[in-house]
N, C-alpha and C positions, 0 to 999 in steps of 0.2 A: 617617439617612434613606436609603432605597434610591435607587440612581443611576438617572437618566433621561437617555437619549441620543436625539438626533434623527437618524434615518436618512432616506434619500431617499423612503421610502414612508410614514414616520410615526414617531412617538415610541415608544420601548420602555423599559420599566422592568425593571431587573435586580435582583439581590440582592447584598449584601455578605457574603462568606464568608471568614473568616480574613484580613481586610484586603484582599481582592481583589474587584473588581466582576465579577459573572458574569451574562451574558445568554444565555438558552437559547431555542432554538426560533424564531429570527428567520427569517421566510421571505425567501429571496433570489430565488425564482421562484414562479410560480403553481402550484397543485396540479395534478399531471399526471393529471387525470381528465376525463371527458367529452370535449369537443373537443380538449383538450390532451394526451390520452393518445397515446402513440407519436408525439409531436410535439416539436420543440425547445423548450427552456425559454423561457417568456415572463415578463415582469415581473409581480410580484404586484400585486393591486389595492391602492392606498393606503388607509390607515385613518385615521379621526378619533380624537381623544383619545389616550390612552396605552395601548399594548398591553403586557400583562403578559408578560415574558420570563423566567419563574421556573422553568419545567420544560422538559425536553427535548421537542422537537417529534416528530411522527410519524416512524417509521422507514419506509424503503422496504419494499414488499411482499417477503417472503422466506420461505423455509423455515428451520427450525432446523438447526443443524449435526447431521449424523447421528452416531449412537454410533460409537466412544467419544469423539469429539471434543466432543460436547455437554457432557461432564463437565469438560472442560479449558478450553473457550473460551466463556465467557458471551456471549450475544448477545441483549440486551434487545429486546423488541418493544413499540413505542408505537403504539397504534391511531390511525388518522386518515388523511386523504387528502393533507395538505400535507407530503409527505416532503421537499420541496426546501427544507430549512432548515439553519441553521448556528448555532453557539454561539460566544460571545466571552468570554474571560477577559482582564481588563486591570487593571494595577496602578493606573491613573490615567485614568479617562475624561475628565477635564478637562485632561489633559496634551497633549503634542505630540512628534512625532519619535521615538516608541518603535519598536524593531524589531518586525516582525510575522512570525509563523510560522503556516502553514496546514497542518493535518493532514488527509491523505486516507487513510481506513482501508482495510484489506485485507479478504480474504474470498473470493478466487476470483471476484470480480465477481458473486457471488450470495449472500453472507452479510455480516454486519457492520453496524455503524452507529456514529455518533458518541457514542452514549449508553453505551458500554462504560466501566466505572469506571476501567480502566487508563488511558484517554485523558483523564483529568481534567487540565485545563490550569493548575491552581492553582500548581504549582511553577514553570512558565514565567513566569506573571504575577508571582510572588514575586521572580523574578530579572530583572524589567524588560522582559519580552516580552509583546506582545499575541498571545494564542494563539487561533486560529480553527479549529474543527473542523466538518466538512462531511458532510451526508448527500447521496446521489445515487442515481439509479435503478439497480436491480440486476437480474440475471438477464435473462429474455427481454424485460422492459420497458425495460431499460437498454442491452442489448447484443444483442438479436435483430436479424436482418438481413431486411428485407422489401422487396418491389418497390414498395410504396406508402408508404414512410416513410423518413426519413433514418436513416443508420447512426450508431453511436457516441453514442447519446442520453445514456448515463451520463457519457461524457467531455464532451459538451456541457454537461451539468449542472455538472461540476466547473469548466469554464472560465467558466460563468456565475457561479458562486460566487466565483471569482477576480476577475472583473470587478466584482462587488458589493464585494469587499474593496477594490479599487482606488478605487472611488467613495465608500466609506463609512467605511473604517477610521480615517480622521483624526478622525472624531467620537468614537472610542473611545480616542484618544491615540496611534494608530499612524501610522507613516510609510508612505504608499503607494509610496514609492520604495525601500523596504527590506523587501521581502517574500521570505521563504524558504518554499518549499513542500516538505513532507516526508511520506513515506508508506512503508508496508511491504507487501511482497508485491504483491497486485493494486493497492494504492495506489501502490506504487513504479513499476510499469510503466504505470499511468495517468499518472504524472508524466512518465515518459519520452515518452509520447504527447503530453502538453502541450508538452514542449520541442521536439518535432518539428513541432508544429502552428503555422501562421502566426497562428492566433487567440490565441496566448499572448503575442504581442509586447507588451512594456511592462507585463505583469502580474506578473512575478516577476524577482527578481535572483539568487537562489540556490536550489539544490534538493538534497534528500537522497533517495537511493534505497536503501532498506533491503530486502534480499533480494528484489529484483525487477529484471528486465532490460528493455531496450527490445524490444518485441515487438508484432507485428500480423500479421494474416493477410489473405488475399484475400477479397472478398465471397463468392466461390463456396464457399470452404472454410467460412466462418462460416455460410453458409446451411444447411449440413448439420445444425447444431444446431437451428436454427429448424425445419427440416423434421422432425426427430425429435420435437420437442414437438408440432408440428402433427399428426403421425401419431397420437400418443397422444390428442390431442383429437378427431381425426376431422374437422378443419376445414382449409380451404386455408391455406397458409403466407403469409398476408397480414396486415398490420396491422389492416385492417378486420375480418377474421374473428376475430383474437385479441382485439380491443377489445370484441367482443360476448360474449366468454366471461367467466363469473364468475371473479373473481380467485382465490378459493380453489381452484376447479377447475384454473385455469391453473397455480397453484403445485404442485398434485399432479402434473399432467402433466410439469412441469419436473423435479420430483424424480425421477420415474420414467425420464425420458429423459436426464438429465444427471448424470454422476457422475465418479468417479475423483478423482485428486489432482494438484496441479501437478507432482509428480515422477513419479507412476505413469501419467499419461496418462488417457484417457477423454474422452468428449464434455464440452465445457465452453464457456465464453464467452471471447471475445477482443476486443481492439481490431481495427478493420478499416481497411485502406487504402481509403478511400472517395473519394479524389480531391478532397476538400473540407476537412473538418476534419483529416484525415490524408492529405496528398497522396502520401506515400511511406512505406515501411517505416521506423519510427523507428530501428531498429538501424543501417540504412545511413545515414540522415540524420544521426544523431549522430556516427557514425564518420567521416563526410565533412565534419564541421565545423559542422553546425547547432547552435545554442545554445552556440557556443564562447565567448561572452562571459559565460556563466552559470557561476558557481563550483559545482562538484559535490562532494558527499560520498557515497561509494558503499561498500557492504559487505554482508557475509553473516554468518550464524552458522556455527560450525564443524560442527554436526551437524543441518543443516536437515532431513534426511530422517527423523530420529527422531520427529518429530511424527506422521508417518503410518505409519512402519514399526513403532514400538515398542508404543504402546497397543493397536493392533489385533492384535498378535502376528505380523504379517507377517514381521518380521525373522527369526523362528524357522522360518517355513514355506518360506522361499526356499532351494531346493536348489541344488547345483552345476549341475544341468541348467537350472533356471530362470534362474540367473545367466547361463549361456552364451546362452540364448535371448534374454534381455533385451539382452545385448551385441550380438547380431545385429540385433535390432530397432532399437537406437539407433546402430548403426554404430560401436561401440567396439572398437578393435583389441585383440587379446590382449596385445600388448606394452605397451599403455597400462595394462591391468588388472594386468599383472605388476608394474609399478612400485608400484601401490597395495598389492598383496599383500605385496611385500617390505617395505614400510614399516609393515605391520600384522601381524606374525607372530601366528598363532593366531586371526585374525579369521575369522568365518564368512562364507558367501556372501551372507547378508543384509546384513551391515555393508559388505562390499565393494561390493555393488550400490548401497547407499544413498550411500556417499561418492562413487562414480563419478557417480551421477545428480545429486547436489548440485553437483559441480564442472562437469559437462557443461552443466547448465541454468542455473546461477547464477554460481558463482565464476569460471569461465573466461571466459564472456561479459563479465562486469564488468571482469575484468583486461584483456580486449581493448579494451573501451571506454576504460578509463583510458589504455592505451597509445596509442590513436588520438588522444587529446586532449593528448598531451604537448606538441604545438606550439600548442595553443589559447591565446588571450590570457588566459583565466581558468583558475585552478588546479583540479586534481582531487585529492581526498584519499580514502584507502582505510582501512577498518577491518575487523576480524573480531571477532565476539563469541564467546568461548569458555568462559564460566563454565558448568560442568555442573550443572544442577538435579538433585537427588536424587529428585524426584517421578517415580515410575514409570520410572526410568531414562531420562528424556527428554533428559538432557544439555543441550548448548547447541543446542536444537532451534529450528525455524522459529518466529519470534514471541517467543522468550524474552527478547530484548533490549528489547522495547517498554516494559515497566515500569521498566527502568533509564533509558531515554531520558526518560520522563515523570517519573521520580523518584516513582513511585507503588507502591513495593514493599509497602506495608502494606494496600493495598486487597484485599478478598476476591477480586476477579477476577484480580489478579496472583498472589496466593498460590496459586491453583489450579495454576499452572505452576511457580512458584519454590519453594513451601514457605516456612516461616517463617524460614529461616536465610540468605536471600540477603544478600550483603555490601552494606551501605549505602554504604560508601566507594566501591565500584565504580559504584553508581548516581549518587553525587555527581559522580564524574569524568566519566561518560558524559553525563549531563545537562548538565554545565558545558560540555563540548565542543560539544554541539549549540547551546547558547546562544551561545557564542563564535563559532561558525560563522555564525549568523544575524546577529550584530552586526558582525563584522569580515571574514567570509569565510575565516577561519583557525581550525580547531578545536584547534590546539595541537600539531601534529606536522608533519613535512616533507611537502610536496606530492609527488605522484606524479612520479617521474622514472625514469631507467634503472635505479636501484637498487631500485625497487618497495617503498617503505616502507609498512608496514601497522601501524596502531595496533591492538594486540590487547588486548581486554578479557577477561582470563581469571583463573584462580585466583591468579596472581601480581600481579594488579592491571593497570593500563594499562602496556603495554610496547610500544615500537616495534620491530618485527622487519623486517629487510630481506629481501624476496623469500621469504616463508615457503613451504615445500613446493614449492620451485622445480623440483625434479626431476619432480614430478607435473604442474606446469603445462607444462613442456617436453614431457612425454609426449603432450599433446594437440596440440602445435604441429608435430610431425613430420608427414610426409605422411599425409593423412587424419586419422583419429582414433585 
């Protein structure tokens, strides 16, 4: 018999798959259309009877990934208006006290959804965890900045989903006091925003930031992206004007106005220091002790840059002159780059730029955050994922670790990145560490201290390394960059 659970808004019927109860497409907020468009999330209308929760709910309005990423990163689109929905995998909807993990997907705040096969929560439920995955508003509708609408609507959605989990997860067997939020890329820096927000108080106990750093910009800077889209549309940069625009046209204008990559720059979407949901810059807030009681697991992949540099052929087109110009643009000193060159004899300028950008934007800021938290009451743990995929020379690129964390190496979506030969034992170890962290707050290796221990998941399997590539880290810590 298919499982039925009673939530605060009505009953839902899921499906049993491989011994796990799965509920898909449960609304946690009203559809953001009509008067709710460009407005904070509101509770959905309650329903009578039993709502079928057997398929993924509508995804947020979005454009597909541009080539060549579209061939590597599947991004399902489910039609419909009610995109503020979530999914639950549970080993025992009649149980109690199970640890809960909430997944926030990445995608530069303009791509992605919870319907990606790689994010299937079955392995977490198999191992005794209630797994929740969330959809939230993307792009201009989730992260545009307008004079007549609140900022950070997508972040508000995520916080509303966490509040729903707090109130309802016990009905699925979960413990609302034992919630771990984890996410990758834009999902990770969304979580950093949550940690810095007073609205997250009491909603989570632990957090995992995979390849994402605490980051937010001023409203003035964020408005530049909104104005670029408005210029393409030929309308005022107001929520009222944007709400009157057909969604398909709005997405075309967004695609034309917003581009680039997290490492290469370009117009994009960001969290905003709005004085309300985000009273201050998350990087400063977390470094100064905010969320010090929350255990953190932080990390990156070794070759983050290869996702953008290799399939596009950019790595081969970067000349020594282009490398020097990029160093000037990012304020990277020649002496810092010299350390990287010395450690990579024979590396071309494209690879050197990629590693520098990876460390400047991800690895070094996360190291600094871990250092700042050494006196915090809650522990901080660090990992690096270094297994090199043979697919198109991607190596250990951005996002490669997700299928290992979810233990979903056999799904077609994961195979696009890893190929068929990914080591199952490494996935077992990484997945187990995330489960253990959610259950106990300890993933199975020493917490961050002055020796900087890092669990490395690479070709040799899980190995703890003390202060890996410390000469390169120190090169950033000298005067300037």
